[in-house]
C-alpha positions, 0 to 999 in steps of 0.5 A: 550589483552595479551602479551607473549614472547618466552624463547629466547627473540627473539619474543615479540608478542602482541595479539590483534594486526593484526600481533600478532593474525596472529602469534597466529592463525598460531601457534595454527594451528601447535598444531592442526596438531601435537596433534589433527589430529592423533585423528579423533574421537575427537569432537573438530573441527579444526576450533574451536581448532584453534580459541580457542587456538589462543585466549588463547595464546597457540601460545607461546607453539606452535611457538617454533620449535620441538627442543624445546621439552624436550631433556632429558639426559638419558645416560647409565652411567654404559656403560661409561669408569671409571670416572677420566681416572685413575687420581682419588686419592685412597679413592675417589669413584664414584657412582650414586644415583637415583631419586633425584629431577628428576635426577640420580645424579653422585657424588664423595665421600670421608670419607664415611667409617665409616658411621655417620660422619658429612658431607660437600657438594661441588658444582662445577662451569663452565666449571667444574665437580665434578672432580674439587674438587678431590684435596681437598676431601681427606684432608676434609675426613682426618679431619673427614668429609663425603664429597659429591661432585656431578656433578651438574644438567646440568653437567657430568654424572648426568642425567635427565636434559633437554639439549635443548636450547629452553627447560624449564629454570625453573629447572636450576633456583637457587631455584630448584638447592637448591632443588637438593642439599637438595635432595642429603643431604636427600638421604644420611640420613642427616638432616643438613651438616656442610658446603656447599662449592661452587666454581664459579656457585656453589658459588652462589648456596651454598649461596642460600642454606645457605640463604634459609635453614640455618637449613640444611646448617649450614655454607657456603664457597663461592669461586671465585664468591662473592654473592651480596645478593638477588635481591631487590624490589623497595622501597619507590616507591609508590609516584613516577611514576618511580623507581629511575633509576639504574646506568647502565641506567643513560645514557639512555642505558643498560650496554650491549648497552654501551659495544657495543658502545665502540671502539672496541665494546665489550660484557659481557661474561655472555651475550654471554653464553646466546646465541644459538651459544655459545654451538656449538662455544665451543664444536666444537671449530676450535682448537679442544675441548681439546685445547679450554679447555686448553687455557680457563683454562690457561687464567683464571689461575695465569699461565697467567701473565696478570691477575692482577685484581683490584676493578672496580670503577663503573658498567660502560662500560668503567670500565668493559672494563678494564677486560681481553677479556675472561670476556668482549669479543670483540663483534664479537668473540666467546669464542673459538676464544677469548682464542685461541690466548692465547694458552699456549706453549708446555713447559708451558703445560708440566710445568702445574702441577695443570692440567696435560694433563691426567687430562684435558682429563677427562674434554674434554671427558665429555664435548665432550659427553654432550656439554656445554648447561647444564651449559649455561642454568644456565647463562641464568637464570640470565637474566630470568625475571620470575626467578629473580622475584621468588628470590625477595621473599628473598629480603633483607634476609641475610646469618646468618650462619658462612661464608667464602670467598676464591679466587685466588689473580689473579682471575678477578672473584672477581671483575667482579661485581663492589661492590659485594665483599664489599657488601657480606662482610659488609651487606649480610653475617652477620657472615663472618669469613674471606676473603682469596685471595690466592697467586699463584692462579687464578680462579681455586683456589682449583685446582691451590692451593689445599693445601692452600684451604684445610688448610683454609677449615679445619680450618674454619670447625674446628672453626665455623661449627656444627658437629651434623648433622647425623640422 
């Protein structure tokens, strides 16, 4: 008797039960109609195919709707308008490199001339693009570095990824995204890079890069999202019938169930991002995509004066509910509705020099074309049991290259996972060289305070990063 679960988690079918066997048989019938019926010369009879497929568990493939089949993004990037809406600083170029771990990778570059400079790799977050690093690229180039800044898998003008909600999540997992980074570095002829720098979702991947391949990624800067280390394996559990219960299960309920039981009911934004509805909610926001992004960037920045973050005492619903609703949302609202009430005024928009309307149009144009699902797939991997199990291969491994953490002082992202910052600083990173919380910045630290971020990055590279990395 076997068990299988569809990728969305909506179905959990036990073969060997009347209901499970019926579903398996019906699903195998669908496969036969799709694959075998166009080939009447086949010696495999319909009955034998259905019986064999049902017994083998092929229903897990067949039960998915046709939309689950790969929807590979193959945009003709050359036909799109010039990247950046005329806002890219001189000295930054846009280009595409083909066939890197199955992708055609669009990236921004600075410091590419003369050839042979040591390299720095930048990895953006969500909902961002390579464009998000535009204000720090030239200072890094002026310090002597070749700066490589890709649109990551699932984002912008990088193509070759699957944007179907029901598609395979494996390519968006952390290990494959390390392969993406490694392929890009190798394509440019580097055996190693001086540093990998990641923001938000990119912070996590930068951490994994330096943990898994410290020979290639010789130092790491994580920004806005502390890395708490690899998922752990049960320890000293052989003589126990059950591992010790986690803190969130001490009440008998998961953290999601605890949040939903609050008054008013709440939900964690990352769980919302795993839902089928999230992409359309944001891409087709009632207020319009441009307005949605303006409100989203505003409410997570230092411009929103209610952002006064502090460490949470425990991973409980009551503690998490202290965070703003863009992190712990009202249960009955999507993100578009959540941020709509915090839309900045016309005067506030005009005063926003770190993200002008012309710059915001770059994001709006790209996300109008691609949607958000590529980035949302990454959040879904955080809850995928198979991909989590793969990462346990590195249980208790530490980051042993020079490391640094940078974030905005007004960024709740620093504290959204209780204890993560201290765990990263005291245990995970054995060569932590500094934790910097920057005044006047929220979550978009490298855009809100690019001068200070550039200064810290150049200082870190000068003092701690190896420069011997070109073939």
